[in-house]
Structures are given as C-alpha cells and as structure tokens.
C-alpha positions as CSV (number, residue, x, y, z in Angstrom):
1,X,50.1,256.8,38.1
2,X,46.7,255.1,38.5
3,X,46.8,252.6,41.4
4,X,44.8,250.1,39.3
5,X,45.9,250.3,35.7
6,X,49.3,252.2,36.3
7,X,48.4,254.8,33.6
8,X,50.6,257.9,33.8
9,X,48.6,260.8,35.4
10,X,51.1,263.6,34.9
11,X,51.4,264.8,31.3
12,X,53.5,267.5,29.8
13,X,51.7,270.0,27.5
14,X,54.2,272.4,25.9
15,X,56.4,272.5,29.0
16,X,53.6,272.7,31.5
17,X,52.9,269.7,33.8
18,X,49.2,268.7,33.6
19,X,47.7,266.4,36.3
20,X,44.8,264.3,34.9
21,X,44.6,262.1,38.0
22,X,41.6,262.0,40.4
23,X,41.7,261.7,44.1
24,X,39.2,259.0,45.0
25,X,37.8,258.2,48.4
26,X,37.7,254.6,49.5
27,X,35.0,255.4,52.0
28,X,32.9,258.2,50.5
29,X,32.5,261.5,52.2
30,X,28.8,261.9,51.2
31,X,26.4,260.0,53.5
32,X,24.9,258.2,50.5
33,X,28.2,257.7,48.7
34,X,29.8,254.4,47.8
35,X,31.1,252.3,50.8
36,X,30.0,255.0,53.2
37,X,28.2,252.4,55.4
38,X,31.6,250.9,56.2
39,X,33.1,254.0,57.8
40,X,33.0,252.8,61.4
41,X,34.0,249.3,60.5
42,X,37.3,250.6,59.3
43,X,37.8,253.0,62.3
44,X,37.3,256.2,60.3
45,X,35.5,259.3,61.4
46,X,34.0,262.2,59.4
47,X,37.0,264.4,59.9
48,X,39.4,261.6,58.7
49,X,37.8,260.8,55.4
50,X,40.1,263.3,53.6
51,X,43.3,261.9,55.0
52,X,45.8,260.0,52.9
53,X,44.8,256.6,54.5
54,X,41.4,256.9,52.9
55,X,42.5,258.2,49.5
56,X,43.7,256.5,46.4
57,X,44.9,258.1,43.2
58,X,43.1,256.9,40.0
59,X,42.5,257.7,36.4
60,X,39.1,259.1,35.5
61,X,37.9,255.7,34.1
62,X,38.8,253.7,37.2
63,X,37.4,256.4,39.5
64,X,34.0,256.0,37.8
65,X,34.2,252.2,37.8
66,X,34.9,251.8,41.5
67,X,32.2,254.3,42.5
68,X,29.5,253.0,40.1
69,X,30.2,249.3,41.0
70,X,30.9,249.3,44.8
71,X,29.8,245.7,45.1
72,X,32.9,244.6,43.0
73,X,35.1,247.2,44.8
74,X,34.3,246.9,48.5
75,X,36.6,248.7,51.0
76,X,38.8,245.7,51.7
77,X,39.5,245.3,47.9
78,X,40.5,249.0,47.5
79,X,42.6,249.0,50.6
80,X,44.4,245.9,49.2
81,X,45.0,247.6,45.8
82,X,46.2,250.8,47.6
83,X,48.7,248.8,49.7
84,X,50.0,246.8,46.7
85,X,50.4,250.0,44.7
86,X,52.4,251.6,47.5
87,X,54.6,248.6,47.8
88,X,55.2,248.7,44.0
89,X,56.2,252.4,44.3
90,X,58.5,251.7,47.2
91,X,60.2,248.9,45.3
92,X,60.9,251.4,42.5
93,X,62.3,253.9,44.9
94,X,64.7,251.2,46.3
95,X,65.7,249.8,42.9
96,X,66.4,253.0,40.9
97,X,68.3,256.1,41.6
98,X,66.8,259.5,41.6
99,X,67.1,261.6,38.5
100,X,66.5,265.2,37.3
101,X,65.7,265.1,33.6
102,X,67.3,267.9,31.7
103,X,66.1,268.5,28.1
104,X,68.3,270.7,25.9
105,X,66.5,270.7,22.6
106,X,66.7,273.7,20.4
107,X,66.1,272.0,17.1
108,X,62.7,270.8,16.1
109,X,59.5,270.7,18.2
110,X,59.3,270.1,22.0
111,X,59.3,266.7,23.5
112,X,57.4,265.4,26.5
113,X,59.7,264.7,29.5
114,X,57.2,262.3,31.0
115,X,57.5,260.0,28.0
116,X,61.3,260.3,28.3
117,X,61.1,259.2,31.9
118,X,59.6,255.9,30.8
119,X,62.8,255.1,28.9
120,X,65.3,255.5,31.8
121,X,65.9,253.3,34.9
122,X,65.5,256.2,37.3
123,X,62.9,257.8,39.5
124,X,62.0,261.2,38.0
125,X,62.3,263.8,40.7
126,X,61.9,266.9,38.5
127,X,62.5,268.1,34.9
128,X,64.1,271.2,33.5
129,X,63.7,272.0,29.8
130,X,65.2,274.4,27.3
131,X,63.2,273.8,24.2
132,X,63.1,277.2,22.5
133,X,63.8,276.9,18.7
134,X,67.1,278.4,17.8
135,X,67.4,279.8,14.3
136,X,69.3,283.1,14.6
137,X,72.8,282.1,13.4
138,X,74.2,285.7,13.4
139,X,77.0,286.7,15.7
140,X,74.4,288.4,18.0
141,X,72.2,285.3,17.9
142,X,74.9,283.0,19.0
143,X,75.9,285.3,21.9
144,X,72.3,285.4,23.0
145,X,72.1,281.6,22.8
146,X,75.3,281.3,24.8
147,X,73.8,283.6,27.5
148,X,70.6,281.6,27.5
149,X,72.8,278.4,28.1
150,X,74.3,280.0,31.2
151,X,70.9,280.9,32.5
152,X,69.6,277.4,31.8
153,X,72.6,275.9,33.6
154,X,71.8,278.1,36.7
155,X,68.2,276.8,36.6
156,X,69.4,273.2,36.5
157,X,71.8,273.7,39.4
158,X,69.0,275.3,41.5
159,X,66.8,272.2,40.9
160,X,69.9,270.0,41.7
161,X,70.2,271.6,45.1
162,X,66.7,270.6,46.0
163,X,67.4,266.9,45.4
164,X,70.6,266.0,47.1
165,X,72.1,262.9,45.5
166,X,70.0,263.0,42.4
167,X,71.7,262.5,39.0
168,X,71.3,264.9,36.2
169,X,70.1,263.0,33.2
170,X,70.6,265.0,30.0
171,X,68.6,264.6,26.7
172,X,70.3,266.8,24.1
173,X,69.2,267.7,20.5
174,X,70.5,271.2,19.8
175,X,73.1,272.8,17.6
176,X,76.5,271.4,18.4
177,X,78.2,274.6,19.7
178,X,75.5,275.1,22.3
179,X,75.8,271.5,23.5
180,X,79.6,271.7,23.8
181,X,79.2,274.9,25.7
182,X,76.5,273.4,28.0
183,X,78.8,270.5,28.7
184,X,81.6,272.9,29.6
185,X,79.3,274.6,32.1
186,X,78.3,271.3,33.7
187,X,82.0,270.2,33.8
188,X,83.3,266.8,35.0
189,X,82.7,267.6,38.6
190,X,78.9,267.0,38.5
191,X,77.4,263.5,38.2
192,X,75.7,263.4,34.8
193,X,74.2,260.7,32.6
194,X,73.8,261.7,29.0
195,X,71.5,259.9,26.6
196,X,71.7,259.7,22.8
197,X,68.8,259.6,20.4
198,X,68.7,256.5,18.3
199,X,67.0,257.8,15.1
200,X,66.4,254.4,13.6
201,X,64.4,253.2,16.6
202,X,63.2,256.7,17.7
203,X,64.2,256.0,21.4
204,X,66.7,257.5,23.8
205,X,69.6,255.2,24.7
206,X,72.6,255.2,27.0
207,X,73.9,251.6,27.5
208,X,73.8,248.8,25.0
209,X,71.0,246.2,25.6
210,X,72.3,243.2,27.6
211,X,71.5,240.8,24.8
212,X,73.4,242.9,22.2
213,X,77.0,242.0,21.4
214,X,79.3,245.0,22.1
215,X,82.0,245.5,19.5
216,X,85.1,247.4,20.1
217,X,85.0,250.8,18.5
218,X,87.5,251.3,15.8
219,X,88.8,254.7,16.7
220,X,91.9,256.2,15.0
221,X,94.0,259.3,15.6
222,X,96.3,261.3,13.3
223,X,98.3,264.4,13.9
224,X,99.9,266.8,11.4
225,X,102.3,269.3,12.9
226,X,102.9,272.8,11.4
227,X,104.5,276.0,12.3
228,X,101.4,277.6,13.8
229,X,99.9,278.5,17.1
230,X,96.5,277.1,16.0
231,X,95.4,273.6,16.6
232,X,92.5,272.3,14.5
233,X,90.7,269.3,16.0
234,X,88.3,267.4,13.7
235,X,86.1,264.7,15.0
236,X,84.6,262.5,12.3
237,X,81.9,260.1,13.7
238,X,78.8,260.7,11.6
239,X,80.5,262.0,8.5
240,X,83.9,263.1,7.1
241,X,85.0,266.7,7.4
242,X,86.3,268.1,4.2
243,X,89.8,269.7,4.5
244,X,88.6,272.5,2.2
245,X,85.9,273.4,4.7
246,X,88.5,273.8,7.4
247,X,90.8,275.9,5.2
248,X,87.9,278.2,4.2
249,X,86.7,278.6,7.8
250,X,90.2,279.5,8.9
251,X,90.7,281.9,6.0
252,X,93.8,280.0,4.8
253,X,95.7,280.3,8.1
254,X,98.2,277.5,8.7
255,X,97.3,275.1,11.5
256,X,98.3,272.0,13.3
257,X,95.8,269.2,12.8
258,X,94.5,266.6,15.2
259,X,92.0,264.2,13.6
260,X,90.0,261.7,15.7
261,X,87.8,259.5,13.5
262,X,86.3,256.2,12.8
263,X,87.2,254.6,9.5
264,X,83.6,254.5,8.2
265,X,81.6,257.4,9.6
266,X,77.9,257.1,9.5
267,X,74.7,258.3,11.3
268,X,74.2,256.4,14.6
269,X,77.7,254.9,14.4
270,X,78.1,255.8,18.1
271,X,75.1,255.5,20.4
272,X,76.2,253.9,23.7
273,X,78.1,255.2,26.6
274,X,81.1,252.9,26.3
275,X,81.9,254.3,22.9
276,X,81.2,257.9,23.9
277,X,83.5,257.5,26.9
278,X,86.3,256.1,24.7
279,X,86.1,259.1,22.3
280,X,85.8,261.6,25.1
281,X,88.9,260.2,26.8
282,X,90.9,260.1,23.5
283,X,90.0,263.8,22.9
284,X,91.0,264.9,26.4
285,X,94.2,262.8,26.5
286,X,95.4,263.8,23.0
287,X,94.8,267.5,23.8
288,X,96.8,267.3,27.0
289,X,99.6,265.3,25.4
290,X,99.9,267.8,22.5
291,X,99.9,270.7,25.0
292,X,103.1,269.3,26.5
293,X,104.8,268.6,23.2
294,X,103.7,271.5,20.9
295,X,102.9,275.2,21.2
296,X,99.4,276.4,20.4
297,X,97.3,279.1,21.9
298,X,93.9,278.2,20.5
299,X,91.8,275.3,19.4
300,X,89.3,275.2,16.6
301,X,86.9,272.4,16.9
302,X,85.1,271.0,13.8
303,X,82.7,268.3,14.8
304,X,80.6,265.7,13.0
305,X,79.1,263.4,15.6
306,X,76.1,262.7,17.9
307,X,74.6,265.3,20.2
308,X,75.3,263.4,23.5
309,X,79.0,263.1,22.7
310,X,79.2,266.9,22.0
311,X,78.1,267.5,25.6
312,X,80.7,265.0,26.9
313,X,83.5,266.8,25.0
314,X,82.4,270.1,26.5
315,X,82.8,268.6,29.9
316,X,86.5,268.0,29.2
317,X,87.1,271.7,28.6
318,X,88.4,273.8,31.5
319,X,90.4,276.9,31.8
320,X,93.4,275.3,33.7
321,X,94.1,272.7,31.0
322,X,92.7,274.0,27.7
323,X,93.3,277.2,25.7
324,X,90.4,279.0,24.2
325,X,88.2,276.7,22.1
326,X,86.5,278.1,18.9
327,X,83.3,276.4,18.0
328,X,81.8,276.0,14.5
329,X,78.3,275.2,13.3
330,X,77.8,273.0,10.2
331,X,75.2,273.7,7.6
332,X,75.3,272.0,4.2
333,X,73.6,274.9,2.5
334,X,76.0,277.6,3.8
335,X,79.3,278.7,2.3
336,X,81.5,277.9,4.0
337,X,79.7,274.9,5.4
338,X,81.3,275.3,8.9
339,X,80.4,278.8,10.2
340,X,82.1,280.3,13.3
341,X,79.7,280.4,16.2
342,X,81.5,281.5,19.4
343,X,84.5,280.8,21.7
344,X,84.6,279.2,25.1
C-alpha cells in the first residue's frame, strides 16, 4: 500500500495480480533530481541510492507530488513517513494472524481476492482461486469438476507448505456438491476459517459483530426409521425440502430419514460461525449415533443451506466413520429438482 495514503497497490485483474505501485527514491538518483543535494548529509553514496533504506513505495499520485514539490517533502519528512509506515505494517503483523485466501467460486463472475482481504482480520500471505464457471451438470461434467476439486486442493496445500502456521481462509460460492467434496478433501485436520456471504449487505462474514446480540439458534432434529440400508439426511436452513423431491430422486426406494432443520428456514438464516459450528456438530454427532443404533450402508444428502456450512459438513466426512455419501444438486427448473451429482 502507498506509504502516504495507504491506497492498495496490488490489484487482481481476472486472477492475475497487478502491481500499480511505484518505487520512489527519497534521495534522487539523477544528479539534478529532487533532494539529490542531501545525499552526503544522510550518509548515502551513489551505489546505495537503490537500496531499501532510500526507497519508499507510493501510488502514482503521491510519487508525482513528492517529486514535483520537494520543498514540502524534504528528506527528513519522507524518512519520517517511511518509518511510521513500517511501524504501521509491523503492528499489523503482530496483531493479526497470517492467512492464505482460498476462493472457491464456480457460480457467477470472478471476485477480487484483494478486496476480500480488506474484510478479514488477517495478513494476506497468498491467494489461490478456483473461479471457472461450472455449468456442465451431466455425469461426465460432475466427474470432471470433482477431479478439478482434487487438483485445486493440491494447489492449496502446496501454497500452505510455503507459509508454515498460516490459516487457510475459504470464501465459497459454488454448487453445493462441489463444496461438500472440497470440505471433505480439507478434512478437520487442517486449520481453516470459512466465511459466508451476507447477500443483504454484500459482504463476507464469519463472526457476529461485537455490538450485535447473538440469539441461540433454534435447531431441531427428527428421525424416521425404516427397514432400509439407506439413510437420507435432509438439512433445511434456507428452505424446506419437499418429501416428494427426495422420493423422486431415490426412485421410490425406502429409506431411513434424518432431518436437521430450523423451524423457519430462510435465506441468510445462518451466517455466523457459532451457528455453523452447532449445525456441523449436530450433523456429525447424529450420524455417528445412528451408525451405532441402526444399519445403513449409504447416506444420501439433500441440502438447502449456505455455502460455507456445506464446506464444514464435508469436513466431517471421513472413510473411517462414514459410509459412502451421495450428493445432490438442486435446481428449481429441473425434474426432479434434486439431481444426483456424485458420491464421496
């Protein structure tokens, strides 16, 4: 960022990082340049003018201002600005943890990871994006998307290895099966912070604002047994899931039914981490409890909820505790509305 106005100098143009900053000399290199006459006064020599001690990063506007108005910006003033800016950056390094921003957005247009970084209390070390539009909902399309998920996860882990101790910060807006699968790849063993998109305010959120009253989430669970080796799990957070959709998707096969729901589902009903954590733990605990009490060999997951929670649910799924999980994609215009995507 500019040492004077703090303007961001790294932009993201369709996935490519663009540097619009300018490296400014406090004591000019040119013999007639601004503040050149002060070189010896500050103990600099010709071969040290390009070293970091004599350089300051500025936006184009402030670079022109300091060079065209050297009387108002003498060396001692620029050295002061440089020192204060470095102290400001150091304070941020000490206050905030390091983060690797991971954008998983395969619906809609791409988003700028630099603008996202402004919304989190972290120092952005690097960013990894998967922002290719996904619109092939055929069997082959889903398999290709699943493979791309695995490749993307490998990319994320390579970046993670470069920054020991950095937290993976995920910003998801993709079809639900891909997010559940991506969460399964990450697993619960990797430190991750997952943000949700607040559509009403058009910002990414994780924790509730300090001045906002936190209400206990009204979460309910029901279970209907049946003579079947299939367990259907429905999660109703943003809308209800019609029983007829489940019956149609399963081609009238009998099933046990676990329903996790809030009494009045609606968009943005669950945004903050404390609610996400409660639903995630309920999902995991109920599955493990039912595994001990009832026989079933497969789970069919029908989901109506926020993207961030879908990633967290995926992180619960592992081969030692869960059977195969069949994932479905919802589309109001399709028949049936829940179409089988793939199995993890």
